[in-house]
C-alpha positions as CSV (number, residue, x, y, z in Angstrom):
1,M,115.3,77.0,121.0
2,R,117.1,79.9,119.4
3,A,117.7,77.8,116.3
4,I,113.9,77.3,115.9
5,L,113.3,81.1,115.8
6,L,116.3,81.7,113.5
7,G,115.3,78.9,111.1
8,G,111.8,80.1,110.8
9,G,112.6,83.8,110.5
10,L,115.5,83.4,108.0
11,A,113.4,81.0,105.9
12,L,110.6,83.5,105.8
13,L,112.8,86.3,104.6
14,I,114.6,84.1,102.0
15,S,111.3,82.9,100.7
16,L,109.7,86.3,100.6
17,L,112.5,87.8,98.6
18,G,113.4,84.6,96.7
19,T,109.9,84.0,95.5
20,R,109.7,87.5,94.0
21,L,112.9,86.8,92.1
22,A,111.5,83.4,91.0
23,I,108.4,85.1,89.6
24,G,110.5,87.4,87.4
25,Q,112.9,84.6,86.3
26,F,110.2,82.1,85.5
27,T,108.1,84.7,83.6
28,R,111.1,85.5,81.4
29,L,111.7,81.8,80.8
30,G,108.1,81.2,80.0
31,Y,107.5,78.7,82.8
32,G,103.8,79.2,82.9
33,Q,101.1,76.9,84.3
34,E,98.9,74.8,82.0
35,I,95.3,74.6,83.1
36,R,92.9,71.6,82.9
37,D,90.3,72.1,80.1
38,D,87.7,70.3,82.2
39,G,88.2,72.5,85.3
40,P,86.2,75.6,86.3
41,T,86.2,78.2,83.6
42,S,87.4,80.9,86.0
43,H,90.8,79.1,86.1
44,H,91.5,79.6,82.5
45,T,92.6,83.2,83.3
46,K,95.4,81.7,85.3
47,R,97.0,80.1,82.3
48,G,100.6,81.2,82.0
49,T,101.0,82.1,85.6
50,P,104.6,81.1,86.7
51,T,104.7,77.7,88.3
52,M,107.4,75.6,90.0
53,G,107.4,78.1,92.9
54,G,108.0,75.2,95.2
55,V,111.7,75.7,94.3
56,A,111.7,78.9,96.4
57,I,110.1,77.1,99.3
58,I,112.6,74.3,99.3
59,I,115.6,76.5,98.9
60,A,114.4,78.9,101.6
61,A,113.7,76.1,104.1
62,V,117.0,74.4,103.5
63,L,119.0,77.6,103.7
64,G,117.1,78.7,106.8
65,Y,117.8,75.5,108.6
66,F,121.5,75.4,107.8
67,A,121.9,79.1,108.6
68,A,120.3,78.5,112.0
69,K,122.6,75.6,112.7
70,L,125.6,77.6,111.6
71,I,124.7,80.6,113.8
72,T,124.0,78.5,116.9
73,G,127.0,76.2,116.3
74,A,125.0,73.0,116.7
75,P,125.6,70.1,114.3
76,P,122.8,68.8,112.1
77,S,121.1,65.6,113.5
78,A,120.5,62.4,111.6
79,S,116.7,62.9,111.8
80,A,116.9,66.4,110.4
81,M,119.1,65.3,107.5
82,L,116.8,62.5,106.6
83,L,113.8,64.8,106.7
84,L,115.5,67.3,104.4
85,F,116.5,64.4,102.1
86,L,112.8,63.4,101.9
87,F,111.7,67.1,101.4
88,V,114.2,67.7,98.6
89,G,114.0,64.3,97.0
90,L,110.2,64.5,96.5
91,G,110.6,68.1,95.4
92,L,112.9,66.9,92.6
93,V,110.2,64.4,91.5
94,G,107.7,67.2,91.4
95,F,110.2,69.4,89.6
96,L,110.5,66.8,86.8
97,D,106.7,66.7,86.6
98,D,106.4,70.4,86.4
99,F,109.2,70.8,83.8
100,I,107.6,68.2,81.5
101,K,104.3,70.1,81.7
102,I,106.0,73.3,80.7
103,Y,108.3,71.7,78.0
104,K,105.4,69.8,76.4
105,Q,102.8,72.5,77.0
106,R,100.3,70.1,78.5
107,S,98.4,69.9,81.9
108,L,99.9,66.4,82.6
109,G,103.6,66.0,83.3
110,L,105.2,62.7,84.4
111,R,103.1,59.6,83.6
112,S,101.5,58.2,86.8
113,K,103.8,55.2,86.9
114,A,106.9,57.3,86.5
115,K,105.8,59.7,89.2
116,M,105.0,56.8,91.5
117,A,108.4,55.2,90.8
118,G,110.2,58.4,91.8
119,Q,108.1,58.7,95.0
120,T,108.8,55.0,95.8
121,L,112.5,55.4,95.3
122,V,112.8,58.3,97.6
123,A,110.4,56.8,100.2
124,V,112.2,53.4,100.3
125,V,115.7,55.0,100.6
126,F,114.4,57.2,103.4
127,G,112.8,54.3,105.2
128,A,115.8,52.1,105.0
129,L,118.1,54.8,106.3
130,A,115.7,55.8,109.1
131,L,115.7,52.2,110.4
132,S,119.4,51.7,109.9
133,P,121.4,50.7,113.0
134,W,124.2,53.0,111.6
135,L,122.1,56.0,112.7
136,E,121.4,54.8,116.2
137,D,122.1,57.4,118.9
138,D,123.9,56.6,122.2
139,R,120.6,55.3,123.6
140,G,120.1,52.9,120.7
141,Q,117.3,55.0,119.1
142,T,117.0,55.0,115.3
143,P,115.3,58.0,113.6
144,A,112.2,55.8,112.8
145,S,110.8,53.0,114.9
146,R,109.5,49.5,114.2
147,H,106.2,50.2,115.9
148,I,102.9,51.7,114.8
149,S,102.3,55.0,116.6
150,F,99.6,57.5,117.4
151,L,100.8,59.9,120.1
152,R,103.6,57.5,121.0
153,D,104.7,54.1,119.8
154,F,102.5,51.1,120.6
155,E,105.4,49.1,122.1
156,S,103.5,45.8,122.0
157,W,103.4,45.8,118.2
158,T,106.9,45.3,116.9
159,L,106.9,45.0,113.1
160,P,109.4,43.3,110.7
161,T,111.7,45.8,109.0
162,L,110.3,45.1,105.5
163,L,106.7,45.7,106.7
164,V,107.7,49.0,108.3
165,I,109.3,50.2,105.1
166,V,106.1,49.3,103.2
167,L,104.1,51.3,105.8
168,I,106.6,54.2,105.5
169,W,106.1,54.1,101.7
170,V,102.3,54.2,102.1
171,I,102.4,57.2,104.4
172,I,104.9,59.2,102.3
173,T,103.2,58.5,98.9
174,G,99.7,59.0,100.4
175,T,100.6,62.3,102.1
176,S,102.5,63.8,99.2
177,N,99.7,63.0,96.8
178,A,97.1,64.4,99.3
179,V,98.9,67.8,99.4
180,N,99.2,67.6,95.7
181,L,95.5,67.2,95.3
182,T,94.8,70.1,97.7
183,D,96.9,72.4,95.6
184,G,94.2,73.6,93.3
185,L,93.2,77.1,94.5
186,D,95.3,80.2,95.2
187,G,97.0,79.8,98.6
188,L,94.9,76.8,99.7
189,A,97.7,74.2,100.1
190,T,100.2,76.8,101.2
191,G,98.0,78.1,104.0
192,A,97.0,74.7,105.2
193,S,100.6,73.6,105.2
194,I,101.6,76.5,107.4
195,L,99.1,75.4,110.0
196,V,100.1,71.8,110.0
197,F,103.9,72.5,110.0
198,G,103.3,75.1,112.7
199,A,101.5,72.4,114.8
200,Y,104.4,70.0,114.3
201,T,106.8,72.6,115.4
202,L,104.9,72.8,118.7
203,V,104.7,69.0,118.9
204,N,108.4,68.6,118.5
205,I,109.2,71.4,121.1
206,W,106.9,69.7,123.6
207,Q,108.5,66.3,122.9
208,F,112.0,67.8,123.4
209,N,110.9,69.3,126.8
210,Q,109.6,65.9,127.8
211,W,112.3,63.9,126.0
212,C,113.5,60.6,127.5
213,G,117.1,61.5,126.5
214,A,117.1,64.4,128.9
215,A,114.3,63.7,131.5
216,A,113.4,60.0,131.7
217,G,110.1,59.2,133.2
218,P,106.8,57.4,132.6
219,K,105.5,60.3,130.4
220,C,108.7,61.0,128.4
221,Y,108.9,60.7,124.6
222,E,111.2,58.3,122.8
223,V,112.0,60.4,119.8
224,R,115.5,60.5,118.2
225,D,116.0,64.2,117.7
226,P,112.9,66.2,118.6
227,L,114.5,69.7,118.9
228,D,116.2,69.5,115.5
229,L,112.9,68.2,113.9
230,A,111.3,71.4,115.4
231,V,114.0,73.5,113.6
232,V,113.2,71.9,110.2
233,A,109.4,72.2,110.8
234,S,109.9,75.9,111.7
235,A,112.0,76.5,108.7
236,I,109.4,75.0,106.4
237,T,106.6,77.0,108.1
238,G,108.6,80.2,107.6
239,A,109.3,79.4,103.9
240,C,105.6,78.7,103.3
241,F,104.7,82.0,105.0
242,G,107.0,83.9,102.7
243,F,105.7,82.1,99.6
244,L,102.0,82.7,100.6
245,W,102.6,86.5,100.2
246,W,102.9,85.9,96.5
247,N,100.6,82.8,96.2
248,A,97.5,84.2,97.9
249,S,94.7,85.2,95.6
250,P,95.3,86.5,93.0
251,A,98.3,84.3,92.8
252,R,101.5,85.6,91.2
253,I,103.0,82.2,91.2
254,F,102.0,78.6,91.9
255,M,104.0,76.1,93.9
256,G,103.4,73.3,91.4
257,D,104.1,69.6,92.1
258,T,107.6,70.8,93.1
259,G,106.2,72.3,96.2
260,S,103.2,70.1,96.9
261,L,105.1,66.8,96.7
262,A,107.9,68.2,98.8
263,L,105.6,69.6,101.5
264,G,103.5,66.4,101.6
265,G,106.7,64.3,102.0
266,A,108.0,66.5,104.8
267,L,104.7,66.2,106.7
268,A,104.9,62.4,106.3
269,G,108.5,62.5,107.4
270,L,107.7,64.5,110.5
271,A,104.9,62.1,111.5
272,I,107.2,59.1,111.1
273,L,110.2,60.6,112.9
274,S,108.2,62.1,115.7
275,R,106.3,58.8,116.3
276,T,102.9,60.4,115.5
277,E,101.9,58.6,112.2
278,L,98.2,58.2,113.1
279,L,98.0,61.7,114.6
280,L,98.8,63.1,111.1
281,I,95.4,61.9,110.0
282,I,93.8,64.3,112.4
283,L,96.3,67.2,112.0
284,G,96.2,66.9,108.3
285,G,92.4,66.3,108.2
286,L,91.9,68.7,105.3
287,F,94.3,66.8,103.1
288,V,92.5,63.6,104.1
289,V,89.1,65.1,103.1
290,E,90.5,66.2,99.8
291,T,91.9,62.8,99.0
292,L,88.7,61.0,100.1
293,S,86.6,63.2,97.8
294,V,88.6,62.0,94.8
295,M,88.4,58.4,95.9
296,L,84.6,58.6,96.4
297,Q,84.2,60.4,93.1
298,V,86.1,57.7,91.2
299,G,84.4,54.9,93.1
300,W,80.9,56.3,92.6
301,F,81.5,57.0,89.0
302,K,82.4,53.3,88.4
303,V,79.7,51.8,90.5
304,S,76.9,54.1,89.2
305,K,78.1,53.7,85.6
306,G,78.9,57.3,84.8
307,K,77.2,59.4,87.6
308,R,79.1,61.8,89.7
309,L,78.9,62.2,93.5
310,F,80.4,65.8,93.3
311,R,80.3,68.3,90.5
312,M,84.0,68.0,90.4
313,A,86.8,66.5,92.5
314,P,88.8,67.3,94.6
315,I,86.1,68.8,96.7
316,H,87.3,72.4,96.6
317,H,86.3,72.5,92.9
318,H,82.9,71.2,93.8
319,F,82.2,74.3,95.9
320,E,83.6,76.5,93.1
321,M,81.1,74.8,90.7
322,L,78.3,75.6,93.1
323,G,79.2,79.3,92.7
324,W,81.3,80.0,95.7
325,E,84.1,82.6,95.2
326,Q,87.5,81.1,95.2
327,V,88.6,83.2,98.2
328,T,85.6,82.0,100.2
329,V,86.5,78.4,99.5
330,V,90.1,78.9,100.5
331,I,89.3,80.7,103.8
332,R,86.7,78.2,104.8
333,F,89.0,75.3,104.0
334,W,91.7,77.0,106.1
335,L,89.2,77.1,109.0
336,I,88.6,73.4,108.6
337,A,92.3,72.8,108.7
338,G,92.6,74.9,111.8
339,I,89.8,72.9,113.5
340,C,91.5,69.6,112.6
341,I,94.7,70.9,114.1
342,S,93.0,72.2,117.3
343,V,91.5,68.7,117.8
344,G,94.8,67.0,117.1
345,M,96.8,69.2,119.4
346,A,94.1,68.9,122.2
347,I,94.4,65.1,121.9
348,F,98.2,65.2,121.9
349,Y,98.4,67.5,125.0
350,G,95.5,65.8,126.7
351,E,97.2,62.4,126.5
352,W,100.2,63.8,128.3
353,V,98.2,65.5,131.0
354,A,96.1,62.4,131.6
355,G,99.1,60.1,131.5
356,I,97.3,57.5,129.5
């Protein structure tokens, strides 16, 4: 448990100080954000604000995790290393996207096919390794399972390995893109991520306390490395906390695709490795709403031959266009994220109490 506190605390400090250094360095290098011309006019004042701040989040979380492991003397687990691989790998895809935007001075970076190819490569490698028998523990558990899961695995539904990898790809690409879509207002995606990663820290701690590897029973959880997953989740939570100090309105730096793709990938990885894939839909409800708003906007535009369902998508921009202050939108969307997490955590705990 000490590693959880150390990982989160150290990552927070590293992120808080590191993000300030990144602001100065990126400003000197001219790594400023390009703004969509069709977006809210209030955003045009943000043009040139340093971006790629996700680098600070990634470095802080990784250093916080390994520092905690070094101090406590515990070796890293297979699940944690896979989660960090996914976190950093998708961060690199986002970094390429951000760098191209800066280098070519345009609001679009990697072409959609190139970005999807990068996400697919990282997701497939992650999925293949997570299901590999090489990473089985002494109980025969691999980091990921071949079952669909909500609060636990549905044991009666064993899926072929290839189908599981496809599902893992869908979860990872969908979640990383969902967080990317949410990252459109100062502090919105960062604050929502803090809440969801904090929730997963508690989920993994609870799973460890009721872990089949330590206390077998009818209610125990079959998860490969729940305690180490909690350390990673705590480190990412702390890193986001430190970053939010500088990312809150008025933002001094943006996380860019570097941060949003990495955070979305880490959320997907936590859901997969903790056997709570479907629970992520509830815990990450805000990200689901943001994604659905874009899908509905595009679908309605095609069906109605040019009409729009929202003034602008994702939906946080719709409320901006209605005249809401940016800070008001962000705080209310954080509240929505908090409600979703409260419902998800109540379901998670309630299932254990009821013993369903």
